[in-house]
Each structure stands twice: as structure tokens, then as C-alpha cells.
C-alpha positions as CSV (number, residue, x, y, z in Angstrom):
1,M,14.3,-3.5,-35.4
2,W,14.5,-0.4,-33.2
3,I,18.3,-0.8,-33.0
4,L,18.5,-1.2,-36.8
5,E,16.5,2.0,-37.3
6,A,18.8,3.9,-35.0
7,L,21.8,2.6,-37.0
8,D,19.9,3.6,-40.2
9,T,19.4,7.1,-38.8
10,V,23.0,7.7,-37.9
11,T,24.2,6.4,-41.2
12,F,21.9,8.8,-43.1
13,H,19.6,5.9,-44.1
14,A,22.2,3.7,-45.7
15,L,20.4,0.6,-44.5
16,D,17.3,1.5,-46.6
17,Q,19.2,0.2,-49.6
18,L,19.1,-3.3,-48.2
19,G,15.4,-3.8,-49.0
20,I,13.7,-5.5,-51.9
21,R,14.2,-3.8,-55.2
22,S,11.5,-5.2,-57.5
23,W,12.4,-7.0,-60.7
24,D,16.1,-6.8,-59.9
25,P,17.5,-10.4,-59.6
26,G,20.6,-9.0,-57.8
27,Q,18.3,-7.7,-55.0
28,L,16.6,-11.0,-54.1
29,W,18.8,-11.2,-51.0
30,G,16.6,-8.3,-49.8
31,L,14.0,-10.9,-49.0
32,L,16.1,-11.7,-45.9
33,T,16.7,-8.1,-44.8
34,A,13.6,-6.1,-45.8
35,P,11.2,-7.3,-42.9
36,W,13.7,-6.0,-40.3
37,L,14.2,-2.5,-41.8
38,H,11.8,0.4,-42.0
39,F,11.6,3.8,-43.8
40,G,11.8,5.8,-40.6
41,W,10.6,5.9,-37.1
42,Q,7.0,6.4,-37.8
43,H,6.9,3.4,-40.2
44,L,8.5,1.2,-37.5
45,A,6.2,2.5,-34.8
46,N,3.1,1.7,-37.0
47,N,4.3,-1.9,-37.3
48,S,5.5,-2.4,-33.7
49,V,2.3,-2.9,-31.7
50,P,0.6,-5.4,-34.1
51,L,4.0,-7.1,-34.6
52,L,4.4,-7.6,-30.8
53,V,0.7,-8.7,-30.2
54,L,0.3,-11.0,-33.2
55,G,3.8,-12.4,-32.9
56,F,3.2,-13.2,-29.3
57,L,-0.1,-15.0,-30.2
58,V,1.7,-17.0,-32.9
59,A,4.5,-17.8,-30.5
60,L,2.0,-19.4,-28.1
61,S,1.9,-22.3,-30.6
62,G,5.5,-23.0,-29.9
63,A,8.9,-21.7,-31.2
64,R,9.0,-24.1,-34.2
65,R,5.6,-23.0,-35.5
66,W,6.4,-19.4,-34.9
67,L,9.7,-19.7,-36.9
68,A,8.0,-21.7,-39.7
69,T,5.2,-19.3,-39.9
70,T,7.5,-16.3,-39.9
71,L,9.7,-17.8,-42.6
72,V,6.8,-18.6,-44.9
73,V,5.1,-15.2,-44.5
74,A,8.4,-13.3,-44.9
75,A,9.2,-15.3,-48.1
76,T,5.7,-15.0,-49.7
77,S,5.5,-11.3,-48.8
78,G,8.9,-10.5,-50.2
79,I,8.4,-12.5,-53.4
80,A,5.0,-10.8,-54.0
81,A,6.6,-7.4,-53.4
82,W,9.5,-8.3,-55.7
83,L,7.3,-9.7,-58.5
84,F,4.3,-7.4,-58.5
85,S,5.6,-4.0,-57.5
86,P,6.5,-1.6,-60.3
87,P,10.1,-2.2,-61.5
88,G,12.7,-0.6,-59.3
89,T,10.4,-0.1,-56.3
90,M,12.2,-0.4,-52.9
91,T,10.1,-2.3,-50.3
92,L,11.0,-2.3,-46.6
93,G,9.1,-3.2,-43.4
94,A,7.5,-5.9,-41.3
95,S,3.9,-5.2,-42.4
96,G,4.0,-8.2,-44.7
97,V,4.9,-10.4,-41.6
98,V,2.1,-8.6,-39.7
99,F,-0.4,-9.5,-42.4
100,G,0.9,-13.1,-42.5
101,W,0.6,-13.6,-38.8
102,L,-2.9,-12.1,-38.8
103,T,-4.2,-14.5,-41.5
104,Y,-2.3,-17.4,-39.9
105,L,-4.2,-16.7,-36.6
106,L,-7.5,-16.2,-38.5
107,T,-7.3,-19.5,-40.4
108,R,-5.4,-22.0,-38.3
109,G,-8.6,-22.9,-36.4
110,W,-10.2,-23.9,-39.6
111,W,-7.4,-26.3,-40.4
112,S,-6.8,-27.6,-36.9
113,R,-10.5,-28.0,-36.1
114,D,-9.7,-26.6,-32.6
115,W,-12.4,-24.4,-31.1
116,K,-9.9,-22.5,-29.0
117,Q,-8.0,-21.5,-32.0
118,V,-11.2,-20.5,-33.8
119,L,-12.0,-18.4,-30.8
120,V,-8.6,-16.7,-30.8
121,G,-9.1,-16.1,-34.6
122,L,-12.4,-14.4,-33.9
123,V,-11.0,-12.2,-31.2
124,V,-8.0,-11.3,-33.4
125,F,-10.4,-10.5,-36.3
126,V,-12.5,-8.1,-34.1
127,V,-9.3,-6.3,-32.9
128,Y,-7.2,-6.3,-36.1
129,G,-9.5,-7.4,-38.9
130,S,-9.9,-3.9,-40.4
131,I,-6.2,-3.9,-41.4
132,L,-7.1,-6.5,-44.0
133,W,-8.1,-3.7,-46.3
134,G,-4.4,-3.1,-46.7
135,V,-4.1,-5.9,-49.2
136,L,-5.9,-3.7,-51.7
137,P,-4.1,-0.9,-53.6
138,S,-4.9,2.3,-51.8
139,N,-2.0,4.5,-50.6
140,P,0.9,5.3,-52.8
141,G,4.1,4.2,-51.1
142,V,2.5,1.4,-49.2
143,S,3.3,-2.1,-50.6
144,W,-0.1,-3.7,-50.9
145,Q,1.7,-6.4,-52.8
146,G,3.8,-7.3,-49.8
147,H,0.7,-7.2,-47.6
148,L,-1.2,-9.5,-49.9
149,G,1.8,-11.9,-50.2
150,G,2.2,-12.0,-46.5
151,A,-1.6,-12.7,-46.0
152,I,-1.4,-15.6,-48.5
153,G,1.7,-16.9,-46.7
154,G,-0.2,-16.9,-43.4
155,V,-3.0,-19.0,-44.9
156,L,-0.4,-21.4,-46.4
157,A,1.5,-21.6,-43.1
158,A,-1.7,-22.4,-41.2
159,R,-2.6,-25.2,-43.7
160,M,0.9,-26.6,-43.7
161,L,1.2,-26.6,-39.9
162,H,-2.3,-27.4,-38.8
163,A,-4.2,-29.4,-41.5
164,H,-5.3,-32.8,-40.4
165,P,-4.7,-35.7,-42.8
166,R,-7.9,-36.9,-44.5
167,R,-9.4,-40.0,-43.0
């Protein structure tokens, strides 16, 4: 992402056009590119630490679960931003993935019934729980829609990957 932002900077922000433009069916491919691009260095820096920490914690469950979780949360975040943002709005950034990984870590213990994962979820909540307020409309220019979609995707991924069959 840092290399992409450097390329974006030297091309006078040409990559910013590869995001999700809401309500434009021709821009749905932005679901694949938007999480990896950012609106400037500060935007990328704000996402980097939680992305590294939460991504590492999700990766401890294994590469397949990390990949599955990432795909689910990126898709739900992008679809929510595309569907629920005002028409023509451009959305970029990995914060939807951050919100998805956060809710995945918070809820997977519930579905797995594993006390170690519940404990990890509690620690993650203490450290990062306050960012959950970002799923509510607050700051203009911040896609609460993408945050909410990612958070929903994290819960869905936890259920899909950790739910025990009913006995």
C-alpha cells in the first residue's frame, strides 16, 4: 500500500480514480482496488498500525482463514460503500478491512466457543474497541458506510469460519 501511495503521488493522484464510485455499475471493479489505495499519506498512516496489528492477529488463525476473512470483509465493505454512499462518492482505503478484522476478532470466540479466542477478543476490544464508533455517520469525507459494511463482514466471516454445527 505504501508503494501504491508513492506511485499515486508521482502520478498526481491518478490511482485515486480506481476506487469505488457509488451507484456507478461500471465502477464495481473498484471493490478489488479500493482497499489497497488511500487518499494521501495521512490516510494511509492512520490505517497502517491497526491494519498490521489486527491483520497479524487474524493471520494467527492460518492463511486460509486470513484470506477468507479478508475477502469477505473487503467485499461487504465495498458493497456497502457502493450501495449506501451518496451517488458519485469515491471511496478508498483499508479502514473497512480494519473494521472487519476487528469485529471478526471480537466475535469469533462466540462462534468457536474457544475461551482463548474470547480472551483475544476482549483484549482487542480494550485496545481498539473505541474505533467502533466509526460505523456511525460523524465526519464528512469518512465512509461510515464502508466501516459498517466491513464490520458486518467480520461478523459474517467469524460465523462462517468458526460456527459449530448444531448437535
